[in-house]
C-alpha positions in Angstrom: 0.0 0.0 0.0 1.1 3.6 -0.7 0.0 4.8 2.7 0.4 2.3 5.6 -2.5 1.4 7.8 -3.0 3.5 10.9 -5.3 2.4 13.8 -8.0 5.1 14.4 -11.5 5.3 15.8 -13.1 6.8 12.7 -16.4 5.7 11.3 -14.6 4.2 8.3 -12.0 2.3 10.4 -14.8 0.7 12.4 -16.6 -0.7 9.3 -16.4 -4.4 8.7 -13.5 -5.2 6.3 -15.9 -7.0 4.0 -18.0 -3.9 3.6 -14.9 -1.8 2.9 -13.7 -4.4 0.4 -17.0 -4.3 -1.4 -16.8 -0.5 -1.6 -13.3 -0.7 -3.1 -14.4 -3.3 -5.7 -17.5 -1.2 -6.6 -15.5 2.0 -7.0 -12.8 0.3 -9.2 -15.5 -1.3 -11.5 -17.5 1.9 -11.8 -14.3 3.9 -12.6 -13.6 1.3 -15.4 -17.0 1.3 -17.0 -17.6 5.1 -16.9 -15.9 7.3 -19.5 -17.6 10.6 -18.8 -15.3 13.0 -17.0 -18.2 14.6 -15.1 -19.3 11.3 -13.7 -15.7 10.3 -12.9 -15.1 13.6 -11.1 -18.2 12.9 -9.0 -17.0 9.4 -8.2 -13.6 10.9 -7.2 -15.2 13.4 -4.9 -17.2 10.6 -3.2 -13.9 8.7 -2.7 -12.2 11.8 -1.3 -15.1 12.4 1.1 -14.7 8.8 2.4 -11.0 9.4 2.8 -11.7 12.5 4.9 -14.1 10.5 7.0 -11.3 8.0 7.6 -8.8 10.7 8.5 -6.7 10.0 5.5 -3.3 11.8 5.5 -3.4 13.5 2.1 0.0 15.2 2.6 1.7 11.8 2.2 0.2 11.5 -1.3 1.7 14.8 -2.5 4.7 13.2 -4.3 2.6 10.5 -5.9 0.0 12.9 -7.1 2.7 15.2 -8.6 4.3 12.2 -10.4 0.9 11.0 -11.7 -0.1 14.5 -12.8 3.0 14.6 -15.1 2.3 11.1 -16.5 -1.4 11.7 -17.1 -0.7 15.1 -18.7 1.6 13.3 -21.2 -1.1 10.7 -21.8 -3.8 13.3 -22.3 -1.6 15.1 -24.9 -0.9 11.8 -26.7 -4.6 10.9 -26.7 -5.5 14.3 -28.1 -3.0 14.0 -30.9 -3.6 10.4 -31.9 -7.1 9.2 -30.9 -10.7 10.2 -31.8 -13.1 8.3 -29.6 -16.7 7.4 -30.5 -18.7 9.7 -28.2 -22.4 9.9 -27.2 -22.9 13.5 -26.3 -20.0 15.4 -28.0 -21.1 16.8 -31.4 -17.7 17.2 -33.1 -14.9 15.2 -31.5 -12.7 15.6 -34.5 -12.5 19.4 -34.0 -9.0 20.6 -33.1 -8.8 22.4 -29.8 -5.4 23.8 -30.7 -2.2 22.8 -32.4 1.1 21.8 -30.8 2.8 23.7 -33.6 0.9 27.0 -34.0 0.1 28.6 -37.3 2.6 31.4 -36.9 5.5 29.0 -37.2 6.7 29.5 -40.8 6.7 26.6 -43.3 5.5 24.1 -40.6 2.5 25.4 -38.7 -0.2 24.7 -38.0 0.6 21.1 -37.3 0.0 18.3 -34.8 -3.7 19.1 -33.9 -5.0 18.2 -30.5 -8.6 17.1 -31.0 -11.3 17.8 -28.5 -12.5 14.2 -28.4 -9.0 12.8 -27.7 -8.3 15.4 -25.1 -11.5 14.7 -23.2 -10.8 11.0 -23.4 -7.3 11.6 -22.1 -8.7 13.5 -19.1 -11.1 10.5 -18.5 -8.1 8.2 -18.4 -6.3 10.5 -16.0 -9.4 10.6 -13.7 -9.7 6.8 -13.8 -6.1 6.5 -12.6 -6.6 9.0 -9.8 -9.9 7.5 -8.6 -8.4 4.0 -8.4 -5.3 5.2 -6.7 -7.2 7.2 -4.1 -9.6 4.3 -3.4 -6.8 1.7 -3.0 -4.8 4.1 -0.8 -7.8 4.9 1.4 -8.7 1.2 1.7 -5.1 0.3 2.8 -5.1 3.2 5.3 -8.4 2.2 7.0 -8.0 -1.6 6.8 -5.3 -3.5 8.6 -3.3 -6.3 6.9 -4.8 -8.8 9.3 -8.3 -7.8 8.2 -7.3 -8.2 4.5 -6.1 -11.7 5.3 -9.4 -12.5 7.0 -11.2 -11.3 3.9 -9.2 -13.7 1.8 -9.6 -16.6 4.2 -13.4 -16.1 4.3 -13.6 -16.7 0.5 -15.2 -20.1 0.0 -12.8 -21.1 -2.8 -9.6 -20.0 -1.0 -7.7 -22.2 1.4 -6.7 -20.8 4.8 -3.2 -21.7 3.9 -3.3 -19.0 1.2 -4.3 -16.5 3.8 -1.4 -17.5 5.9 1.0 -17.1 3.0 -0.3 -13.5 2.3 -0.1 -12.7 6.0 3.5 -14.0 6.4 4.6 -12.2 3.2 3.1 -8.9 4.4 5.0 -9.2 7.7 8.2 -10.3 6.1 8.5 -7.2 3.9 9.0 -4.6 6.7 11.4 -7.0 8.5 13.5 -7.3 5.4 13.5 -3.5 4.9 14.7 -3.0 8.5 17.5 -5.6 8.0 18.5 -3.9 4.7 18.7 -0.5 6.5 20.8 -2.1 9.3 23.2 -3.6 6.8 23.6 -0.3 5.0 24.4 1.4 8.3 26.9 -1.3 9.1 28.6 -0.8 5.7 28.6 2.9 6.1 30.4 2.5 9.5 33.1 0.6 7.5 33.6 3.6 5.2 31.4 2.5 2.3 29.8 5.5 0.5 26.7 4.3 -1.4 26.1 7.7 -3.0 29.5 8.1 -4.7 30.8 6.4 -7.9 29.2 5.3 -11.1 26.0 3.4 -11.4 27.9 0.1 -11.7 29.8 0.9 -8.5 26.6 1.6 -6.7 25.2 -1.7 -7.9 28.3 -3.6 -6.7 28.1 -1.9 -3.3 24.4 -2.8 -2.9 24.8 -6.4 -4.1 27.5 -7.0 -1.4 24.6 -6.9 1.2 22.5 -9.5 -0.6 24.3 -12.5 0.7 23.8 -11.7 4.5 20.3 -10.5 3.7 19.4 -13.7 1.9 20.9 -15.8 4.7 18.9 -13.9 7.3 15.7 -14.4 5.3 16.4 -18.2 5.1 17.0 -18.3 8.8 13.7 -16.6 9.5 11.8 -18.8 7.1 13.3 -21.9 8.8 12.4 -20.7 12.2 8.8 -20.0 11.0 8.6 -23.5 9.5 9.7 -25.1 12.8 7.1 -23.1 14.7 4.4 -24.2 12.2 5.3 -27.8 12.5 5.4 -27.7 16.3 1.8 -26.4 16.2 0.7 -29.0 13.6 -0.2 -26.4 11.0 -2.2 -27.9 8.1 -3.3 -31.0 10.1 -6.9 -29.9 10.2 -9.0 -28.4 7.4 -11.1 -26.5 9.9 -9.8 -23.2 11.4 -10.8 -20.6 13.8 -10.6 -16.8 13.5 -9.1 -14.6 16.2 -11.6 -11.8 15.5 -15.0 -13.0 14.3 -16.7 -10.1 12.5 -20.4 -9.3 12.8 -22.1 -7.0 10.4 -23.8 -4.0 11.9 -26.2 -1.4 10.5 -23.5 0.9 9.3 -21.8 -2.1 7.5 -25.0 -3.1 5.8 -25.5 0.5 4.7 -22.1 0.5 3.1 -22.8 -2.8 1.4 -26.1 -1.7 0.1 -24.7 1.6 -1.2 -21.8 -0.1 -2.9 -23.8 -2.9 -4.6 -26.7 -0.6 -5.3 -24.4 2.1 -6.8 -22.6 -0.5 -9.0 -25.9 -2.0 -10.2 -27.4 1.4 -10.9 -24.2 2.5 -12.8 -24.4 -0.6 -15.0 -28.1 -0.3 -15.7 -28.1 3.4 -16.5 -25.0 3.1 -18.6 -26.6 0.3 -20.7 -30.0 1.8 -21.0 -29.6 5.6 -20.9 -25.8 5.9 -21.7 -25.3 7.8 -18.5 -21.6 7.8 -17.7 -20.6 7.3 -21.3 -18.5 9.9 -23.1 
């Protein structure tokens, strides 16, 4: 996750993880099927409101948003120059909004027209990316990794062993990162400068830490395997959950709004073209 989970007592944090997961799925699907920038902007505003309700730290997303803004601006320009979408409500999508090479340039301009239809379609693609990114980030911030694992385990076609693998992997990553930082500090204490030299030199200095890092990872995996065997992990097909969840009125409200919003979006798009460009 881009933003790590933080335990809070907000109304969104207190929701059942299954309700939050349904909201995430519904938001992603709706953002995929809609191509109208007005509808996508409304969906984005709803996602932002849910983020505010969950106390989401927007300042941590500043760098990611700036990077995406540059990427999506390039995508929008490329779409405007190369693509003319089939639209429902736009009368003349082939009309050029402006030219990258204006008419006052001698012997060349005007050239490289940016068409209205392509520009609007590029804006739609940018809004899709931002909506999905915000939804995933908010979900990761208000839902703990253990709750995500319990969502996976509760799926009827998924074994609880798969949930354990996901849980173990999510806990291994920060441990490996801490060990990597410790090894870098140890190498710096010996006089190794990771910021100097060519790219090849930096790679060589970094790869020197891979052997002890890999050895530590194998040692941790072996210790975990012994602990699992001592507790007879996998002997029984039945399992118990540490935190049994029970749906409350607020959870059912989120479920109804998510499923109802998704169903309404599909129906109105198919029948009345609402949400189509």
